[in-house]
N, CA, C and O atoms as a printed pandas DataFrame, in Angstrom:
     atom_number atom_name residue_name chain_id  residue_number  x_coord  y_coord  z_coord
0              1         N          MET        A               1   73.778    8.097  -15.997
1              2        CA          MET        A               1   73.490    6.467  -16.426
2              3         C          MET        A               1   73.260    5.809  -17.591
3              4         O          MET        A               1   72.324    6.308  -18.217
4              5         N          THR        A               2   73.760    4.889  -18.101
5              6        CA          THR        A               2   73.910    4.105  -18.917
6              7         C          THR        A               2   73.654    3.013  -18.089
7              8         O          THR        A               2   74.061    2.904  -16.932
8              9         N          ASN        A               3   72.685    1.864  -18.956
9             10        CA          ASN        A               3   72.359    0.779  -18.137
10            11         C          ASN        A               3   72.780   -0.638  -18.582
11            12         O          ASN        A               3   72.270   -1.715  -18.272
12            13         N          ARG        A               4   74.312   -0.260  -19.746
13            14        CA          ARG        A               4   75.204   -1.315  -20.035
14            15         C          ARG        A               4   75.903   -1.921  -19.160
15            16         O          ARG        A               4   76.218   -3.057  -19.514
16            17         N          SER        A               5   76.227   -1.646  -18.271
17            18        CA          SER        A               5   77.020   -2.428  -17.222
18            19         C          SER        A               5   76.038   -2.665  -15.915
19            20         O          SER        A               5   76.544   -2.744  -14.796
20            21         N          PHE        A               6   74.897   -2.753  -16.069
21            22        CA          PHE        A               6   73.721   -3.310  -14.902
22            23         C          PHE        A               6   72.859   -4.344  -15.231
23            24         O          PHE        A               6   72.330   -4.279  -16.340
24            25         N          LYS        A               7   72.592   -5.326  -14.480
25            26        CA          LYS        A               7   72.124   -6.399  -14.670
26            27         C          LYS        A               7   70.428   -6.008  -14.971
27            28         O          LYS        A               7   69.981   -4.988  -14.446
28            29         N          PRO        A               8   69.569   -6.832  -15.797
29            30        CA          PRO        A               8   68.397   -6.421  -15.378
30            31         C          PRO        A               8   67.874   -7.178  -14.263
31            32         O          PRO        A               8   68.488   -8.032  -13.624
32            33         N          ILE        A               9   66.549   -6.742  -14.067
33            34        CA          ILE        A               9   66.028   -7.514  -12.968
34            35         C          ILE        A               9   65.150   -8.603  -13.426
35            36         O          ILE        A               9   64.381   -8.362  -14.357
36            37         N          ALA        A              10   65.161   -9.374  -13.071
37            38        CA          ALA        A              10   64.429  -11.053  -13.755
38            39         C          ALA        A              10   64.281  -10.723  -15.175
39            40         O          ALA        A              10   65.268  -10.456  -15.861
40            41         N          TYR        A              11   62.960  -10.732  -15.695
41            42        CA          TYR        A              11   62.918  -10.706  -17.401
42            43         C          TYR        A              11   62.661   -9.579  -17.983
43            44         O          TYR        A              11   62.481   -9.575  -19.201
44            45         N          ARG        A              12   62.581   -8.251  -17.150
45            46        CA          ARG        A              12   62.178   -7.031  -17.649
46            47         C          ARG        A              12   63.337   -6.303  -18.269
47            48         O          ARG        A              12   64.481   -6.350  -17.818
48            49         N          GLU        A              13   63.087   -5.846  -18.987
49            50        CA          GLU        A              13   64.246   -5.344  -19.898
50            51         C          GLU        A              13   64.468   -3.628  -19.824
51            52         O          GLU        A              13   65.468   -3.059  -20.261
52            53         N          GLU        A              14   63.557   -3.100  -19.314
53            54        CA          GLU        A              14   63.583   -1.565  -18.505
54            55         C          GLU        A              14   64.368   -1.298  -17.270
55            56         O          GLU        A              14   65.088   -0.312  -17.115
56            57         N          LYS        A              15   64.161   -2.335  -16.325
57            58        CA          LYS        A              15   64.715   -1.984  -14.710
58            59         C          LYS        A              15   65.740   -2.921  -14.740
59            60         O          LYS        A              15   65.755   -4.050  -15.230
60            61         N          PHE        A              16   66.769   -2.168  -14.028
61            62        CA          PHE        A              16   68.171   -2.923  -13.561
62            63         C          PHE        A              16   68.642   -2.722  -12.399
63            64         O          PHE        A              16   68.344   -1.673  -11.828
64            65         N          SER        A              17   69.331   -3.496  -11.886
65            66        CA          SER        A              17   69.693   -3.574  -10.444
66            67         C          SER        A              17   70.804   -2.869  -10.537
67            68         O          SER        A              17   71.490   -3.223  -11.496
68            69         N          VAL        A              18   71.366   -1.771   -9.737
69            70        CA          VAL        A              18   72.296   -0.761   -9.487
70            71         C          VAL        A              18   72.975   -1.301   -8.062
71            72         O          VAL        A              18   72.360   -1.509   -7.016
72            73         N          PRO        A              19   74.328   -1.463   -8.280
73            74        CA          PRO        A              19   74.739   -2.019   -7.087
74            75         C          PRO        A              19   75.012   -0.452   -6.380
75            76         O          PRO        A              19   74.903    0.572   -7.055
76            77         N          ILE        A              20   75.394   -0.440   -4.877
77            78        CA          ILE        A              20   75.323    0.577   -4.235
78            79         C          ILE        A              20   76.127    0.083   -3.227
79            80         O          ILE        A              20   76.067    0.867   -2.280
80            81         N          GLU        A              21   76.865   -0.869   -2.985
81            82        CA          GLU        A              21   77.401   -1.628   -1.830
82            83         C          GLU        A              21   77.997   -0.359   -1.059
83            84         O          GLU        A              21   77.608   -0.151    0.091
84            85         N          GLN        A              22   78.802    0.381   -1.575
85            86        CA          GLN        A              22   80.073    1.642   -0.972
86            87         C          GLN        A              22   78.801    2.577   -0.200
87            88         O          GLN        A              22   78.937    2.930    0.972
88            89         N          GLN        A              23   77.621    2.910   -0.964
89            90        CA          GLN        A              23   76.514    3.971   -0.112
90            91         C          GLN        A              23   75.826    3.087    0.346
91            92         O          GLN        A              23   74.732    3.643    0.254
92            93         N          PHE        A              24   75.558    1.836    0.904
93            94        CA          PHE        A              24   74.435    1.448    1.614
94            95         C          PHE        A              24   74.479    1.910    2.863
95            96         O          PHE        A              24   75.581    2.421    3.066
96            97         N          GLU        A              25   73.573    1.976    4.064
97            98        CA          GLU        A              25   73.569    2.434    5.420
98            99         C          GLU        A              25   73.183    1.320    6.024
99           100         O          GLU        A              25   72.190    0.714    5.621
100          101         N          THR        A              26   73.806    0.955    6.921
101          102        CA          THR        A              26   73.545   -0.451    7.650
102          103         C          THR        A              26   72.846    0.028    9.086
103          104         O          THR        A              26   72.215   -0.834    9.698
104          105         N          SER        A              27   72.915    1.065    9.520
105          106        CA          SER        A              27   72.298    1.388   10.787
106          107         C          SER        A              27   70.788    1.530   10.849
107          108         O          SER        A              27   70.076    1.301    9.871
108          109         N          CYS        A              28   70.329    1.911   12.015
109          110        CA          CYS        A              28   68.782    2.295   11.393
110          111         C          CYS        A              28   68.621    3.854   11.298
111          112         O          CYS        A              28   69.483    4.308   12.051
112          113         N          LEU        A              29   68.125    4.584   10.892
113          114        CA          LEU        A              29   67.403    5.816   10.683
114          115         C          LEU        A              29   66.293    6.071   10.734
115          116         O          LEU        A              29   65.448    5.226   10.436
116          117         N          PRO        A              30   65.981    7.261   11.109
117          118        CA          PRO        A              30   64.769    7.814   11.628
118          119         C          PRO        A              30   64.084    8.146   10.141
119          120         O          PRO        A              30   64.644    8.837    9.290
120          121         N          LEU        A              31   62.950    7.614   10.006
121          122        CA          LEU        A              31   61.734    7.975    9.032
122          123         C          LEU        A              31   61.570    9.526    8.915
123          124         O          LEU        A              31   61.074   10.174    9.836
124          125         N          ALA        A              32   62.086   10.211    7.526
125          126        CA          ALA        A              32   61.905   11.462    7.548
126          127         C          ALA        A              32   60.661   11.959    6.987
127          128         O          ALA        A              32   60.180   13.079    7.161
128          129         N          GLY        A              33   60.150   10.914    6.230
129          130        CA          GLY        A              33   58.604   11.188    5.971
130          131         C          GLY        A              33   58.392   10.375    4.447
131          132         O          GLY        A              33   59.262    9.914    3.707
132          133         N          ILE        A              34   56.939   10.386    4.287
133          134        CA          ILE        A              34   56.705    9.644    2.946
134          135         C          ILE        A              34   55.851   10.540    2.182
135          136         O          ILE        A              34   55.007   11.406    2.410
136          137         N          PHE        A              35   56.550    9.844    0.934
137          138        CA          PHE        A              35   56.333   11.121   -0.098
138          139         C          PHE        A              35   55.459    9.763   -1.440
139          140         O          PHE        A              35   55.987    8.736   -1.866
140          141         N          GLU        A              36   54.246   10.230   -1.726
141          142        CA          GLU        A              36   53.739    9.623   -2.543
142          143         C          GLU        A              36   53.568    9.887   -4.167
143          144         O          GLU        A              36   52.502   10.330   -4.596
144          145         N          LEU        A              37   54.413    9.661   -4.836
145          146        CA          LEU        A              37   54.452    9.844   -6.005
146          147         C          LEU        A              37   53.695    9.513   -7.444
147          148         O          LEU        A              37   53.719    8.379   -7.923
148          149         N          THR        A              38   53.094   10.505   -8.010
149          150        CA          THR        A              38   51.903   10.244   -9.012
150          151         C          THR        A              38   52.470   11.079  -10.342
151          152         O          THR        A              38   53.352   11.937  -10.324
152          153         N          LYS        A              39   51.886   10.700  -11.254
153          154        CA          LYS        A              39   52.230   11.268  -12.420
154          155         C          LYS        A              39   50.949   11.834  -13.220
155          156         O          LYS        A              39   49.895   11.218  -13.376
156          157         N          LYS        A              40   51.281   13.289  -13.755
157          158        CA          LYS        A              40   50.374   14.268  -14.257
158          159         C          LYS        A              40   50.713   14.693  -15.559
159          160         O          LYS        A              40   51.839   14.489  -16.014
160          161         N          ASP        A              41   49.514   15.471  -16.415
161          162        CA          ASP        A              41   49.621   15.984  -18.031
162          163         C          ASP        A              41   50.304   17.345  -17.082
163          164         O          ASP        A              41   50.119   17.535  -15.880
164          165         N          GLY        A              42   51.084   18.145  -17.972
165          166        CA          GLY        A              42   51.660   19.240  -17.653
166          167         C          GLY        A              42   53.005   19.179  -17.508
167          168         O          GLY        A              42   53.640   18.134  -17.653
168          169         N          GLU        A              43   53.611   20.504  -17.158
169          170        CA          GLU        A              43   55.279   20.711  -17.130
170          171         C          GLU        A              43   55.811   20.697  -15.588
171          172         O          GLU        A              43   56.932   20.294  -15.279
172          173         N          LYS        A              44   54.850   21.193  -14.669
173          174        CA          LYS        A              44   55.298   21.769  -12.900
174          175         C          LYS        A              44   54.960   20.363  -12.552
175          176         O          LYS        A              44   54.179   19.547  -13.041
176          177         N          ILE        A              45   56.039   20.326  -11.255
177          178        CA          ILE        A              45   55.996   19.264  -10.014
178          179         C          ILE        A              45   55.401   20.066   -9.241
179          180         O          ILE        A              45   55.509   21.284   -9.387
180          181         N          GLU        A              46   54.680   19.517   -8.294
181          182        CA          GLU        A              46   53.901   20.015   -7.341
182          183         C          GLU        A              46   53.851   19.037   -6.257
183          184         O          GLU        A              46   53.706   17.828   -6.439
184          185         N          ILE        A              47   53.995   19.694   -4.952
185          186        CA          ILE        A              47   53.884   18.753   -3.978
186          187         C          ILE        A              47   52.970   19.611   -2.647
187          188         O          ILE        A              47   52.845   20.812   -2.407
188          189         N          LYS        A              48   52.438   18.394   -1.968
189          190        CA          LYS        A              48   51.297   18.858   -1.001
190          191         C          LYS        A              48   51.414   17.626    0.144
191          192         O          LYS        A              48   51.308   16.400    0.127
192          193         N          GLU        A              49   51.708   18.724    1.203
193          194        CA          GLU        A              49   51.414   17.819    2.511
194          195         C          GLU        A              49   50.173   17.422    2.930
195          196         O          GLU        A              49   49.489   18.304    3.450
196          197         N          LYS        A              50   49.697   16.314    2.838
197          198        CA          LYS        A              50   48.552   15.706    3.549
198          199         C          LYS        A              50   48.601   15.776    4.775
199          200         O          LYS        A              50   49.620   15.691    5.461
200          201         N          ARG        A              51   47.036   16.004    5.298
201          202        CA          ARG        A              51   46.512   15.781    6.360
202          203         C          ARG        A              51   45.677   15.159    6.957
203          204         O          ARG        A              51   44.943   14.515    6.206
204          205         N          LYS        A              52   45.394   15.039    8.362
205          206        CA          LYS        A              52   44.246   13.899    8.809
206          207         C          LYS        A              52   43.787   12.871    7.898
207          208         O          LYS        A              52   44.674   12.340    7.230
208          209         N          LEU        A              53   42.660   12.494    7.729
209          210        CA          LEU        A              53   42.192   11.359    7.148
210          211         C          LEU        A              53   42.659   10.976    5.670
211          212         O          LEU        A              53   42.484    9.882    5.133
212          213         N          GLU        A              54   43.332   12.173    5.082
213          214        CA          GLU        A              54   43.835   11.826    3.651
214          215         C          GLU        A              54   45.283   11.056    3.700
215          216         O          GLU        A              54   45.790   10.572    2.688
216          217         N          ARG        A              55   45.887   11.003    5.001
217          218        CA          ARG        A              55   47.270   10.267    5.200
218          219         C          ARG        A              55   46.861    8.953    5.578
219          220         O          ARG        A              55   47.816    8.178    5.535
220          221         N          LEU        A              56   45.818    8.433    5.923
221          222        CA          LEU        A              56   45.193    7.119    6.439
222          223         C          LEU        A              56   44.844    6.353    4.880
223          224         O          LEU        A              56   45.349    5.333    4.413
224          225         N          GLN        A              57   43.814    7.237    4.306
225          226        CA          GLN        A              57   43.879    6.858    3.002
226          227         C          GLN        A              57   45.248    6.513    2.177
227          228         O          GLN        A              57   45.174    5.410    1.637
228          229         N          ILE        A              58   46.286    7.092    1.990
229          230        CA          ILE        A              58   47.373    7.061    1.539
230          231         C          ILE        A              58   47.946    5.999    2.019
231          232         O          ILE        A              58   48.390    5.343    1.077
232          233         N          LEU        A              59   48.226    5.340    3.358
233          234        CA          LEU        A              59   49.069    4.185    3.775
234          235         C          LEU        A              59   48.035    3.005    3.405
235          236         O          LEU        A              59   48.430    1.924    2.968
236          237         N          TYR        A              60   46.948    3.248    3.575
237          238        CA          TYR        A              60   45.860    1.876    3.353
238          239         C          TYR        A              60   46.212    1.178    1.575
239          240         O          TYR        A              60   46.350    0.060    1.079
240          241         N          LYS        A              61   46.241    2.862    1.013
241          242        CA          LYS        A              61   46.173    2.633   -0.597
242          243         C          LYS        A              61   47.596    1.670   -0.631
243          244         O          LYS        A              61   47.550    0.468   -0.896
244          245         N          HIS        A              62   48.690    2.301   -0.362
245          246        CA          HIS        A              62   50.012    1.368   -0.283
246          247         C          HIS        A              62   50.284    0.268    0.645
247          248         O          HIS        A              62   51.335   -0.374    0.634
248          249         N          THR        A              63   49.334    0.074    1.427
249          250        CA          THR        A              63   49.860   -1.363    2.376
250          251         C          THR        A              63   49.699   -2.570    1.566
251          252         O          THR        A              63   48.640   -2.863    1.010
252          253         N          PHE        A              64   50.950   -3.382    1.501
253          254        CA          PHE        A              64   51.175   -4.406    0.499
254          255         C          PHE        A              64   50.076   -5.344    1.187
255          256         O          PHE        A              64   49.969   -5.601    2.386
256          257         N          ARG        A              65   49.295   -5.784    0.133
257          258        CA          ARG        A              65   48.492   -6.904    0.075
258          259         C          ARG        A              65   47.068   -6.344    1.276
259          260         O          ARG        A              65   46.797   -6.780    2.395
260          261         N          ASN        A              66   46.572   -5.524    0.673
261          262        CA          ASN        A              66   45.728   -4.539    1.818
262          263         C          ASN        A              66   44.200   -5.416    1.651
263          264         O          ASN        A              66   43.509   -5.681    2.635
264          265         N          SER        A              67   43.829   -5.795    0.267
265          266        CA          SER        A              67   42.875   -6.983    0.446
266          267         C          SER        A              67   42.568   -7.618    1.351
267          268         O          SER        A              67   41.419   -7.633    1.793
268          269         N          PHE        A              68   43.770   -8.449    1.944
269          270        CA          PHE        A              68   43.930   -9.414    3.327
270          271         C          PHE        A              68   43.417   -8.797    4.450
271          272         O          PHE        A              68   42.958   -9.499    5.351
272          273         N          LEU        A              69   43.425   -7.472    4.545
273          274        CA          LEU        A              69   42.828   -6.936    5.896
274          275         C          LEU        A              69   41.972   -7.377    6.687
275          276         O          LEU        A              69   42.132   -7.948    7.766
276          277         N          GLN        A              70   40.602   -6.977    5.873
277          278        CA          GLN        A              70   39.668   -7.635    6.232
278          279         C          GLN        A              70   39.114   -9.182    6.409
279          280         O          GLN        A              70   38.364   -9.651    7.265
280          281         N          PRO        A              71   39.672   -9.707    5.440
281          282        CA          PRO        A              71   39.097  -11.292    5.580
282          283         C          PRO        A              71   39.879  -11.788    6.687
283          284         O          PRO        A              71   39.405  -12.670    7.402
284          285         N          LEU        A              72   41.126  -11.274    6.921
285          286        CA          LEU        A              72   42.059  -11.697    7.992
286          287         C          LEU        A              72   41.717  -11.164    9.631
287          288         O          LEU        A              72   42.260  -11.609   10.643
288          289         N          GLY        A              73   40.577  -10.002    9.566
289          290        CA          GLY        A              73   40.388   -9.432   10.851
290          291         C          GLY        A              73   40.935   -8.356   11.025
291          292         O          GLY        A              73   40.578   -7.657   11.973
292          293         N          LEU        A              74   41.903   -7.955   10.193
293          294        CA          LEU        A              74   43.230   -7.180   10.746
294          295         C          LEU        A              74   42.864   -5.419   10.659
295          296         O          LEU        A              74   43.590   -4.556   11.152
296          297         N          LEU        A              75   41.589   -5.156    9.924
297          298        CA          LEU        A              75   41.382   -3.294    9.525
298          299         C          LEU        A              75   41.614   -2.932   11.065
299          300         O          LEU        A              75   42.586   -2.212   11.298
300          301         N          GLU        A              76   40.889   -3.320   12.060
301          302        CA          GLU        A              76   40.940   -2.436   13.371
302          303         C          GLU        A              76   42.697   -2.186   13.541
303          304         O          GLU        A              76   43.281   -1.103   13.493
304          305         N          TRP        A              77   43.351   -3.681   13.770
305          306        CA          TRP        A              77   44.822   -3.258   14.106
306          307         C          TRP        A              77   45.561   -2.405   13.257
307          308         O          TRP        A              77   46.359   -1.600   13.737
308          309         N          HIS        A              78   45.359   -2.510   11.952
309          310        CA          HIS        A              78   45.841   -1.663   10.904
310          311         C          HIS        A              78   45.464   -0.219   11.077
311          312         O          HIS        A              78   46.316    0.636   10.836
312          313         N          LEU        A              79   44.469    0.067   11.405
313          314        CA          LEU        A              79   43.729    1.334   11.388
314          315         C          LEU        A              79   44.679    2.102   12.810
315          316         O          LEU        A              79   45.121    3.247   12.709
316          317         N          ILE        A              80   44.823    1.475   13.746
317          318        CA          ILE        A              80   45.345    1.563   15.080
318          319         C          ILE        A              80   46.900    1.803   14.877
319          320         O          ILE        A              80   47.496    2.760   15.369
320          321         N          THR        A              81   47.451    0.877   14.139
321          322        CA          THR        A              81   49.001    0.892   14.001
322          323         C          THR        A              81   49.491    2.159   13.500
323          324         O          THR        A              81   50.299    2.976   13.940
324          325         N          THR        A              82   48.308    2.055   11.773
325          326        CA          THR        A              82   49.049    3.632   11.025
326          327         C          THR        A              82   48.840    4.939   11.925
327          328         O          THR        A              82   49.488    5.982   12.009
328          329         N          SER        A              83   47.556    4.426   12.635
329          330        CA          SER        A              83   47.794    6.167   13.185
330          331         C          SER        A              83   48.597    6.615   14.176
331          332         O          SER        A              83   48.978    7.778   14.311
332          333         N          LYS        A              84   48.940    5.395   15.095
333          334        CA          LYS        A              84   49.891    5.602   15.564
334          335         C          LYS        A              84   51.378    6.261   15.151
335          336         O          LYS        A              84   52.076    7.096   15.725
336          337         N          PHE        A              85   51.574    5.416   13.733
337          338        CA          PHE        A              85   52.697    5.732   13.016
338          339         C          PHE        A              85   52.611    7.249   12.627
339          340         O          PHE        A              85   53.622    7.947   12.545
340          341         N          LEU        A              86   51.275    7.744   12.381
341          342        CA          LEU        A              86   51.385    9.209   11.646
342          343         C          LEU        A              86   51.452   10.409   12.924
343          344         O          LEU        A              86   51.420   11.624   12.730
344          345         N          GLU        A              87   51.535    9.846   14.027
345          346        CA          GLU        A              87   51.803   10.699   15.053
346          347         C          GLU        A              87   53.150   11.737   14.838
347          348         O          GLU        A              87   53.314   12.912   15.167
348          349         N          SER        A              88   53.975   10.824   14.183
349          350        CA          SER        A              88   55.294   11.373   14.050
350          351         C          SER        A              88   55.802   11.336   12.635
351          352         O          SER        A              88   56.998   11.605   12.529
352          353         N          THR        A              89   55.179   11.071   11.567
353          354        CA          THR        A              89   55.292   11.063   10.354
354          355         C          THR        A              89   54.481   11.819    9.236
355          356         O          THR        A              89   53.302   11.548    9.010
356          357         N          SER        A              90   55.176   12.773    8.559
357          358        CA          SER        A              90   54.450   13.629    7.673
358          359         C          SER        A              90   54.544   12.599    6.404
359          360         O          SER        A              90   55.290   11.650    6.162
360          361         N          ILE        A              91   53.330   13.274    5.618
361          362        CA          ILE        A              91   53.038   12.596    4.323
362          363         C          ILE        A              91   52.929   13.595    3.488
363          364         O          ILE        A              91   52.522   14.695    3.862
364          365         N          TYR        A              92   53.386   13.260    1.878
365          366        CA          TYR        A              92   53.506   14.549    1.088
366          367         C          TYR        A              92   52.865   13.578   -0.229
367          368         O          TYR        A              92   52.940   12.350   -0.273
368          369         N          LYS        A              93   52.224   14.467   -1.272
369          370        CA          LYS        A              93   51.736   13.549   -2.297
370          371         C          LYS        A              93   52.664   14.718   -3.557
371          372         O          LYS        A              93   52.638   15.937   -3.728
372          373         N          ILE        A              94   53.413   13.574   -4.233
373          374        CA          ILE        A              94   54.044   14.882   -5.378
374          375         C          ILE        A              94   53.535   14.434   -6.378
375          376         O          ILE        A              94   53.362   13.217   -6.441
376          377         N          GLU        A              95   53.126   15.312   -7.501
377          378        CA          GLU        A              95   52.892   15.404   -8.786
378          379         C          GLU        A              95   53.754   15.689   -9.467
379          380         O          GLU        A              95   54.339   16.747   -9.237
380          381         N          ARG        A              96   54.172   14.841  -10.583
381          382        CA          ARG        A              96   55.608   14.974  -11.223
382          383         C          ARG        A              96   54.733   14.506  -13.062
383          384         O          ARG        A              96   53.981   13.625  -13.478
384          385         N          PRO        A              97   55.330   15.540  -13.546
385          386        CA          PRO        A              97   54.761   15.654  -15.262
386          387         C          PRO        A              97   55.423   13.964  -15.903
387          388         O          PRO        A              97   56.378   13.300  -15.502
388          389         N          LYS        A              98   54.567   13.743  -16.871
389          390        CA          LYS        A              98   54.728   12.281  -17.328
390          391         C          LYS        A              98   55.711   12.640  -18.312
391          392         O          LYS        A              98   56.500   11.761  -18.659
392          393         N          SER        A              99   55.787   13.669  -18.767
393          394        CA          SER        A              99   56.412   14.047  -20.414
394          395         C          SER        A              99   57.837   14.326  -20.133
395          396         O          SER        A              99   58.478   14.606  -21.146
396          397         N          ARG        A             100   58.594   14.322  -18.864
397          398        CA          ARG        A             100   59.934   14.358  -18.841
398          399         C          ARG        A             100   60.579   13.970  -17.600
399          400         O          ARG        A             100   60.046   14.119  -16.501
400          401         N          PHE        A             101   62.013   13.350  -17.828
401          402        CA          PHE        A             101   62.808   13.065  -16.949
402          403         C          PHE        A             101   62.832   14.165  -15.339
403          404         O          PHE        A             101   63.142   15.345  -15.500
404          405         N          THR        A             102   62.604   13.830  -14.366
405          406        CA          THR        A             102   62.507   14.363  -13.172
406          407         C          THR        A             102   63.143   14.212  -12.181
407          408         O          THR        A             102   63.214   15.067  -11.298
408          409         N          VAL        A             103   63.851   12.845  -12.145
409          410        CA          VAL        A             103   64.450   12.406  -10.606
410          411         C          VAL        A             103   65.315   13.246  -10.179
411          412         O          VAL        A             103   65.544   13.093   -8.979
412          413         N          ASN        A             104   65.979   14.197  -10.743
413          414        CA          ASN        A             104   67.333   14.992   -9.906
414          415         C          ASN        A             104   66.169   16.299   -9.511
415          416         O          ASN        A             104   66.351   16.659   -8.348
416          417         N          GLU        A             105   65.273   16.914  -10.059
417          418        CA          GLU        A             105   64.584   17.380   -9.428
418          419         C          GLU        A             105   63.721   17.147   -8.057
419          420         O          GLU        A             105   63.475   17.938   -7.146
420          421         N          LEU        A             106   63.340   15.749   -8.244
421          422        CA          LEU        A             106   62.229   15.321   -7.348
422          423         C          LEU        A             106   63.098   15.066   -6.222
423          424         O          LEU        A             106   62.482   15.274   -5.176
424          425         N          VAL        A             107   64.686   14.575   -5.967
425          426        CA          VAL        A             107   65.403   14.368   -5.183
426          427         C          VAL        A             107   65.820   15.490   -4.269
427          428         O          VAL        A             107   66.033   15.507   -3.057
428          429         N          GLU        A             108   65.885   16.597   -5.369
429          430        CA          GLU        A             108   66.422   17.946   -4.530
430          431         C          GLU        A             108   65.206   18.754   -3.779
431          432         O          GLU        A             108   65.461   19.636   -2.959
432          433         N          LEU        A             109   63.855   18.380   -4.125
433          434        CA          LEU        A             109   62.647   18.753   -3.240
434          435         C          LEU        A             109   62.188   17.682   -2.381
435          436         O          LEU        A             109   61.068   17.883   -1.910
436          437         N          ILE        A             110   62.705   16.687   -2.076
437          438        CA          ILE        A             110   62.627   15.723   -1.340
438          439         C          ILE        A             110   63.585   16.209    0.038
439          440         O          ILE        A             110   63.255   16.628    1.147
440          441         N          LEU        A             111   64.964   15.931   -0.615
441          442        CA          LEU        A             111   65.913   16.561    0.397
442          443         C          LEU        A             111   65.273   17.927    1.368
443          444         O          LEU        A             111   64.985   17.883    2.564
444          445         N          THR        A             112   65.162   19.144    0.415
445          446        CA          THR        A             112   64.716   20.213    0.861
446          447         C          THR        A             112   63.583   20.143    1.717
447          448         O          THR        A             112   63.764   20.906    2.666
448          449         N          LYS        A             113   62.719   19.678    1.772
449          450        CA          LYS        A             113   61.262   19.270    2.549
450          451         C          LYS        A             113   61.755   18.823    3.423
451          452         O          LYS        A             113   61.617   19.477    4.457
452          453         N          GLN        A             114   62.590   17.498    3.530
453          454        CA          GLN        A             114   63.262   16.757    4.708
454          455         C          GLN        A             114   63.782   17.845    5.449
455          456         O          GLN        A             114   63.202   18.131    6.496
456          457         N          LYS        A             115   64.937   18.616    5.040
457          458        CA          LYS        A             115   65.618   19.517    5.662
458          459         C          LYS        A             115   64.607   20.690    6.652
459          460         O          LYS        A             115   64.672   20.879    7.866
460          461         N          GLY        A             116   63.841   21.247    5.797
461          462        CA          GLY        A             116   62.938   22.010    6.517
462          463         C          GLY        A             116   62.211   21.352    7.873
463          464         O          GLY        A             116   62.080   21.988    8.919
464          465         N          GLU        A             117   61.801   20.096    7.700
465          466        CA          GLU        A             117   61.321   19.203    8.471
466          467         C          GLU        A             117   62.022   19.196    9.785
467          468         O          GLU        A             117   61.477   19.262   10.887
468          469         N          GLU        A             118   63.445   19.100    9.507
469          470        CA          GLU        A             118   64.255   19.091   10.643
470          471         C          GLU        A             118   64.855   20.458   11.181
471          472         O          GLU        A             118   65.722   20.567   12.049
472          473         N          ASP        A             119   64.187   21.525   10.457
473          474        CA          ASP        A             119   64.729   22.804   11.358
474          475         C          ASP        A             119   63.326   23.150   12.185
475          476         O          ASP        A             119   63.482   24.216   12.781
476          477         N          LYS        A             120   62.207   22.671   12.375
477          478        CA          LYS        A             120   61.253   22.732   12.933
478          479         C          LYS        A             120   61.225   22.511   14.231
479          480         O          LYS        A             120   60.161   22.580   14.846
């Protein structure tokens, strides 16, 4: 893909809006899983399923404006809500190389992992 035909998002030079009207899903779909994506040195992509408390930590870390939870008295609510949510959701951590473009490999890895979950 080239970015010549896409509009920049706000004033950022390297992020663009990619129109997908014909591929947009309008119905509700079940959540297949959550994938935390991180960068690392090296060349190999690694994926690890997270268990127990690690999963709560990941969801807390990625909760939008989590610094507001305690002052608003919502820590207990957040813990209960995320715990219930995790009863039916798998969480994975994917570490990808900093040094190369990996989006196609990551998509294949996620789809393969999701397919394996459906087969269980």
